[in-house]
C-alpha positions as CSV (number, residue, x, y, z in Angstrom):
1,M,-1.0,252.0,142.5
2,I,1.8,251.8,145.2
3,Y,4.4,252.6,142.5
4,V,2.4,255.6,141.4
5,W,2.3,256.9,145.0
6,I,6.0,256.4,145.5
7,L,6.7,258.4,142.4
8,I,4.3,261.2,143.5
9,L,5.8,261.4,147.0
10,N,9.3,261.5,145.6
11,V,8.4,264.3,143.2
12,V,6.6,266.3,145.9
13,F,9.3,266.0,148.5
14,N,12.2,266.6,146.2
15,T,10.9,269.3,143.9
16,E,8.4,271.1,146.1
17,A,10.3,271.2,149.4
18,R,9.5,274.8,150.1
19,L,5.8,274.1,149.5
20,H,5.4,271.1,151.7
21,R,8.2,271.3,154.2
22,R,6.5,273.9,156.4
23,N,6.0,273.5,160.1
24,F,2.7,273.3,161.9
25,Y,2.5,275.4,165.0
26,T,3.9,273.6,168.0
27,L,1.7,274.0,171.1
28,Y,3.5,271.6,173.4
29,K,6.3,269.1,173.1
30,W,7.9,266.6,175.6
31,T,11.5,265.4,175.7
32,H,10.8,263.0,178.6
33,G,7.8,261.4,180.2
34,I,4.9,263.7,181.1
35,D,5.1,264.9,184.7
36,M,1.7,264.2,186.3
37,T,0.8,266.5,189.2
38,F,-1.4,265.7,192.2
39,P,-3.7,267.7,194.4
40,T,-1.3,267.3,197.3
41,E,2.2,266.0,197.8
42,T,0.8,263.3,200.2
43,E,-1.4,261.9,197.4
44,R,1.5,261.8,195.1
45,E,3.6,259.8,197.6
46,I,0.7,257.4,198.2
47,A,0.4,256.8,194.5
48,I,4.1,256.1,194.0
49,N,4.3,253.8,197.1
50,A,1.3,251.8,195.9
51,G,2.7,251.4,192.4
52,Y,0.0,253.6,190.8
53,Y,2.6,256.1,189.6
54,D,5.6,254.3,188.2
55,L,8.3,256.9,187.6
56,T,10.4,254.4,185.7
57,R,7.9,254.1,182.9
58,I,6.9,256.5,180.1
59,Q,3.4,257.9,180.4
60,L,2.2,257.6,176.8
61,P,-0.5,260.1,175.6
62,V,-2.8,258.7,172.9
63,D,-5.5,261.3,172.1
64,V,-5.8,265.1,172.1
65,D,-8.5,267.8,172.0
66,I,-8.3,271.6,172.1
67,H,-11.3,273.6,173.4
68,Y,-11.7,277.3,173.1
69,G,-13.7,278.8,175.9
70,E,-14.7,282.4,176.8
71,N,-12.4,285.3,177.6
72,Y,-9.8,284.2,175.0
73,D,-9.2,281.1,177.0
74,Y,-8.5,277.5,175.9
75,R,-7.8,274.1,177.3
76,T,-5.9,271.1,176.1
77,F,-7.1,267.6,176.9
78,L,-5.0,264.5,176.7
79,T,-5.8,260.8,177.2
80,I,-3.0,258.8,178.9
81,P,-4.5,255.3,179.0
82,R,-3.5,252.8,181.6
83,L,-1.4,250.6,179.3
84,N,0.3,249.5,182.5
85,F,-0.5,249.7,186.2
86,G,1.7,252.7,186.9
87,V,-0.5,255.4,185.4
88,P,-2.2,257.5,188.1
89,Y,-4.9,259.0,185.9
90,S,-5.8,258.7,182.2
91,L,-7.6,261.9,181.4
92,A,-5.7,265.2,181.9
93,T,-5.4,268.8,181.1
94,I,-2.2,271.0,181.0
95,A,-1.6,272.4,184.6
96,E,-2.6,276.0,184.9
97,N,0.9,277.2,185.8
98,D,2.4,275.4,182.7
99,R,-0.1,276.4,180.0
100,K,2.3,279.1,178.6
101,I,5.2,276.7,178.6
102,E,5.9,274.9,175.3
103,L,8.5,272.4,176.5
104,N,7.6,269.6,178.9
105,P,4.5,271.1,180.6
106,K,3.0,269.3,183.5
107,V,-0.6,267.9,183.5
108,K,-3.3,267.5,186.1
109,A,-6.3,265.1,186.3
110,F,-9.6,265.9,184.7
111,P,-12.3,266.5,185.9
112,T,-10.7,265.7,189.3
113,Y,-8.1,263.2,190.7
114,E,-10.9,261.5,192.6
115,W,-12.4,260.3,189.4
116,H,-9.3,258.1,188.7
117,Q,-8.3,257.0,192.2
118,S,-10.0,253.6,192.3
119,H,-7.8,252.1,189.5
120,G,-10.6,249.9,188.3
121,T,-12.0,248.8,191.7
122,N,-14.9,251.3,191.3
123,C,-16.4,251.2,187.8
124,T,-18.3,254.5,188.3
125,G,-15.0,256.4,188.0
126,I,-12.7,256.6,185.0
127,T,-10.7,253.4,184.6
128,S,-8.8,254.1,181.4
129,A,-9.8,257.0,179.1
130,L,-8.7,256.2,175.6
131,R,-10.6,258.6,173.2
132,T,-12.1,262.1,173.5
133,Y,-14.2,264.3,171.3
134,I,-15.6,267.8,171.8
135,D,-19.0,268.5,170.1
136,E,-20.7,271.8,169.2
137,C,-22.7,271.7,172.5
138,R,-19.4,272.2,174.4
139,R,-19.4,268.6,175.7
140,L,-16.3,266.5,176.2
141,W,-17.1,262.9,175.2
142,V,-14.8,260.3,176.8
143,L,-14.5,256.7,175.8
144,D,-13.3,254.7,178.8
145,S,-12.0,251.3,177.7
146,G,-12.3,249.8,181.2
147,Q,-8.9,248.1,180.6
148,I,-5.7,248.3,182.6
149,N,-2.6,246.5,181.2
150,S,-5.0,244.9,178.6
151,L,-7.1,243.4,181.3
152,Q,-10.9,244.2,181.3
153,W,-11.4,245.6,184.9
154,C,-14.7,247.3,184.1
155,P,-17.1,247.4,181.1
156,P,-16.3,250.1,178.6
157,Q,-18.3,253.3,179.1
158,L,-19.1,256.5,177.4
159,L,-19.0,259.7,179.4
160,A,-20.0,263.3,178.6
161,F,-18.8,266.4,180.6
162,D,-20.2,269.9,180.3
163,L,-17.1,272.0,179.6
164,T,-18.8,275.1,181.1
165,T,-19.0,273.5,184.5
166,D,-16.9,270.3,184.1
167,G,-19.8,268.4,185.5
168,I,-20.9,265.0,184.1
169,V,-24.1,265.1,182.0
170,L,-24.1,261.5,180.7
171,R,-22.8,258.0,181.5
172,Y,-23.5,255.0,179.3
173,V,-22.1,251.6,179.9
174,L,-21.6,249.6,176.8
175,P,-23.6,246.3,176.8
176,S,-21.5,243.1,176.6
177,N,-22.5,242.4,172.9
178,N,-21.0,245.7,171.8
179,Y,-17.4,244.9,172.6
180,K,-14.9,242.0,173.0
181,A,-13.5,242.0,176.5
182,G,-9.8,242.3,176.6
183,I,-9.6,242.4,172.8
184,S,-11.4,245.6,171.7
185,V,-9.1,248.6,171.1
186,Y,-10.8,251.9,170.4
187,T,-8.9,253.9,167.9
188,D,-11.3,256.8,167.1
189,M,-14.5,258.4,168.1
190,I,-16.8,261.2,166.8
191,A,-20.0,262.7,168.3
192,D,-22.5,264.1,165.7
193,V,-25.2,266.5,166.8
194,A,-27.6,265.7,164.0
195,T,-30.1,268.6,164.6
196,K,-28.7,272.1,165.2
197,G,-29.9,273.4,168.6
198,N,-30.9,270.0,169.9
199,C,-28.0,268.6,171.8
200,N,-30.0,265.4,172.7
201,D,-30.1,264.4,169.1
202,T,-26.6,263.1,169.1
203,R,-25.0,259.9,167.9
204,V,-21.5,258.8,168.8
205,Y,-19.5,256.5,166.5
206,M,-16.6,254.5,167.9
207,S,-14.1,252.3,165.9
208,D,-12.8,249.1,167.4
209,A,-9.6,248.2,165.5
210,W,-8.8,244.9,167.1
211,G,-12.4,243.8,167.4
212,H,-13.0,244.8,163.8
213,G,-16.3,246.7,164.3
214,L,-18.0,250.0,164.7
215,I,-20.1,250.9,167.8
216,V,-23.0,253.4,167.4
217,Y,-24.6,255.1,170.4
218,D,-27.9,257.0,170.0
219,M,-28.4,259.5,172.8
220,L,-32.2,259.9,172.2
221,K,-32.7,256.2,172.5
222,H,-29.9,255.8,175.1
223,K,-28.9,252.6,173.5
224,S,-26.1,251.3,171.2
225,W,-25.4,248.7,168.6
226,R,-22.4,247.1,166.9
227,I,-21.7,246.9,163.1
228,E,-19.2,244.4,161.6
229,H,-18.2,243.9,158.0
230,D,-15.3,242.3,156.1
231,L,-14.1,245.7,155.1
232,M,-13.5,246.6,158.7
233,K,-11.0,243.7,159.0
234,P,-7.3,244.1,158.2
235,D,-6.1,243.2,154.7
236,R,-4.3,239.9,155.3
237,S,-2.2,240.4,152.1
238,L,-0.3,243.2,154.0
239,I,2.2,242.0,156.7
240,N,2.2,245.1,158.9
241,N,-0.2,245.9,161.7
242,A,-1.8,242.5,161.1
243,H,-4.5,242.8,163.8
244,D,-5.5,246.4,163.1
245,G,-8.9,246.7,161.3
246,I,-11.1,249.8,161.2
247,F,-8.9,252.6,162.6
248,T,-10.9,255.8,162.0
249,V,-14.3,257.2,161.5
250,S,-15.2,260.5,159.8
251,L,-18.5,262.1,158.8
252,S,-19.7,264.3,155.9
253,P,-20.4,267.9,157.0
254,K,-24.0,268.7,157.8
255,H,-24.3,271.7,155.5
256,I,-23.4,270.0,152.2
257,K,-25.5,270.5,149.1
258,S,-26.5,266.8,148.9
259,E,-28.9,265.6,151.6
260,E,-27.0,262.3,151.8
261,R,-24.2,262.2,154.3
262,F,-21.6,259.4,154.6
263,L,-19.5,257.8,157.3
264,Y,-15.9,257.2,156.1
265,F,-13.4,254.8,157.5
266,H,-10.4,252.7,156.7
267,A,-8.6,249.8,158.3
268,L,-5.0,250.6,159.4
269,N,-3.8,247.5,157.6
270,S,-5.4,248.4,154.3
271,F,-4.8,250.8,151.4
272,N,-8.6,251.4,150.8
273,E,-10.9,254.2,151.9
274,I,-14.5,253.0,152.5
275,R,-17.8,254.9,152.9
276,I,-21.4,254.0,153.9
277,P,-24.5,256.2,154.0
278,I,-24.9,257.5,157.5
279,N,-28.7,256.9,157.5
280,I,-27.9,253.2,157.0
281,V,-25.4,253.2,159.9
282,N,-28.0,254.9,162.1
283,N,-30.7,252.4,161.3
284,E,-30.1,249.9,164.2
285,S,-32.6,247.3,162.8
286,M,-30.4,246.9,159.8
287,W,-27.7,245.3,162.0
288,Y,-29.9,242.8,164.0
289,Y,-30.9,240.5,161.2
290,P,-28.7,237.7,159.8
291,K,-26.9,238.7,156.6
292,E,-28.8,236.3,154.4
293,N,-32.1,237.9,155.4
294,L,-31.1,241.6,155.1
295,P,-27.9,242.0,153.0
296,T,-25.9,245.1,153.9
297,D,-22.9,244.6,151.6
298,K,-24.4,246.8,148.9
299,Y,-24.2,249.9,151.2
300,F,-20.4,249.7,151.6
301,T,-18.4,251.4,148.8
302,I,-14.7,251.2,148.3
303,L,-13.8,254.7,147.1
304,G,-10.3,253.8,146.0
305,S,-6.8,252.9,147.1
306,R,-4.1,255.2,148.4
307,G,-1.4,252.7,147.6
308,T,-0.1,253.2,151.1
309,Q,-1.3,252.9,154.7
310,C,-3.0,255.8,156.5
311,E,-3.2,256.4,160.2
312,S,-5.6,259.0,161.8
313,E,-8.1,260.9,159.6
314,T,-10.8,263.6,160.0
315,M,-13.1,265.6,157.8
316,D,-13.6,269.4,158.0
317,E,-16.7,271.5,157.5
318,F,-16.1,271.7,153.8
319,G,-15.7,268.0,153.1
320,N,-11.9,267.9,153.1
321,L,-10.6,264.6,154.4
322,Y,-7.2,264.7,156.1
323,C,-5.1,261.7,156.8
324,T,-1.5,261.0,158.0
325,L,0.6,258.5,156.1
326,I,2.5,255.8,158.0
327,G,6.2,256.0,157.6
328,S,6.1,259.0,155.2
329,N,6.0,262.0,157.6
330,A,3.2,263.4,155.6
331,L,-0.4,264.7,155.7
332,I,-2.6,264.1,152.7
333,G,-6.0,265.6,151.8
334,W,-8.9,264.6,149.6
335,K,-12.1,266.5,148.7
336,E,-15.4,264.7,149.2
337,G,-17.4,264.2,146.0
338,I,-14.5,263.6,143.6
339,S,-12.7,260.4,142.6
340,Y,-10.4,258.9,145.2
341,S,-7.2,258.5,143.2
342,A,-3.6,259.6,143.0
343,D,-4.7,262.5,140.9
344,S,-7.1,263.9,143.5
345,I,-5.2,263.0,146.8
346,K,-2.8,265.9,147.6
347,V,0.2,266.0,149.9
348,L,-0.6,269.0,152.2
349,A,2.3,268.9,154.6
350,Y,5.6,267.1,155.1
351,G,7.9,267.3,158.0
352,P,10.1,264.5,159.4
353,D,10.6,266.5,162.6
354,Q,6.8,266.8,163.3
355,W,4.9,264.0,161.6
356,H,5.6,260.7,163.2
357,F,2.9,258.3,164.4
358,V,-0.3,260.4,164.8
359,T,-2.6,258.7,167.3
360,G,-4.9,261.8,167.6
361,L,-6.0,264.0,164.7
362,K,-8.8,266.5,165.6
363,L,-10.6,269.6,164.2
364,T,-11.7,272.4,166.5
365,T,-13.2,275.8,165.9
366,N,-11.5,278.8,167.4
367,R,-13.0,282.1,168.6
368,H,-12.8,283.6,165.1
369,R,-14.9,280.7,163.7
370,D,-11.9,279.3,161.9
371,Q,-11.4,275.5,161.9
372,E,-8.0,274.2,163.1
373,L,-6.4,270.9,162.6
374,W,-4.5,269.5,165.6
375,A,-2.4,266.4,165.8
376,L,-0.7,264.4,168.6
377,S,2.4,263.0,167.0
378,T,4.5,260.4,168.9
379,E,7.8,258.6,168.2
380,P,6.4,255.2,167.1
381,K,9.0,253.1,168.9
382,L,7.7,254.4,172.2
383,F,4.7,252.1,171.8
384,V,7.0,249.1,172.2
385,G,9.0,250.6,175.1
386,Y,11.9,252.0,173.1
387,R,13.3,255.5,173.6
388,K,14.8,256.9,170.5
389,K,17.9,258.8,171.5
390,S,18.6,260.4,168.1
391,N,15.3,262.4,168.3
392,P,14.8,264.2,171.6
393,I,11.1,264.9,171.0
394,M,9.1,262.0,172.3
395,Y,5.6,263.5,171.5
396,Q,4.2,266.8,170.5
397,I,1.0,268.6,169.8
398,I,0.9,270.6,166.6
399,G,-1.8,272.6,164.8
400,C,-2.7,274.7,161.8
401,R,-5.8,276.6,160.6
402,T,-7.3,274.6,157.8
403,K,-7.5,277.6,155.5
404,N,-3.7,278.1,155.9
405,L,-3.1,274.5,155.1
406,L,-5.3,274.5,152.0
407,R,-3.9,277.8,150.7
408,N,-0.3,276.8,151.4
409,E,0.1,279.6,153.9
410,Q,2.2,279.8,157.0
411,C,0.4,277.9,159.8
412,S,-1.3,279.9,162.5
413,V,-3.7,279.0,165.4
414,G,-6.0,280.7,167.8
415,T,-4.0,279.8,170.8
416,T,-1.4,282.5,169.9
417,D,-4.1,285.1,170.7
418,I,-3.3,284.4,174.4
419,N,0.4,285.1,173.8
420,I,1.8,281.6,174.4
421,V,5.5,281.9,175.5
422,A,7.9,279.1,174.7
423,S,10.2,278.0,177.4
424,P,14.0,278.6,176.9
């Protein structure tokens, strides 16, 4: 299979360059570390003097979300987790004065700087936001790892903010049997409002790549449980990313013809795509019994192999599954309901200047009801403290309407309705 994929990628990139070498729209890009603003200059000086804002380190964003509000407005959310002690806040939006600047915009803390000031000494604040997701009820879900510099300062928690007021509407602290302190690394999250019009009927699914498990939170029950399976572990026959298990989580759209919906995932260190019926995932009693008493293996299905590793993935409202390929500067797509094979997996975009290591891949709906695909793409060597001098772009946020992507049209996004102006 891997040789088939190498052949396909070579053919696509060499003979259909005009088709696939098209750019996504660049919303923001940074050529140096992100400049993090403060409510006052005094607070900035206090943070620097205390070592809470280390200007010698690169502040590394990990996740992204775009939210369209009223009056042709939108906001961009970034997580900048506390991978070291010198990060002043870990959940940010683009500063108001810089929202029309494409190159090196500044950010500010969300919802306020006070939420982040304790640096792990007060667990009711935000210790280290890692993942976000915006649902159809205009809530920003935030997964706070509770870790600073890989140390577990606070228990992980799930927060939800009402984006019409920016007020908190939910806080849930994960019980100790849901995570592995100092080990768990959360690589994806999705919130699913199961019943239209009932925002309380929501479940949140969180992937734990290094702990090799899936955490499910049920808002109606206000409780969570953990699922583990061998297919959530890395494939030990591959030498790369040896620790990285389940890396993503995606869901079938709610309005599909079939009543059965599935949860899709793959391990970063694996070529396979896996699915499991969502009703099985949501049945918490299935996961409390010993395996020999209530076998669950039969519900996990290996759809097929890509023959290569895939990073972030997400599924749109029509059942198209998008995923970025590691080391290939490419985005692929597959349609739910057909075979998962080299014949049905399509290369949708290719661009060595834009597609690097994608740590955040999200779908949002703009004011025209069009879905858009947004990616946070980062120079991969930055994760090991290396600054690549040959490529001045360290990280960038790029987007495209899914209909443009699937029709091979030039990419457009709803943010241009506000007349974004690129900096010189």
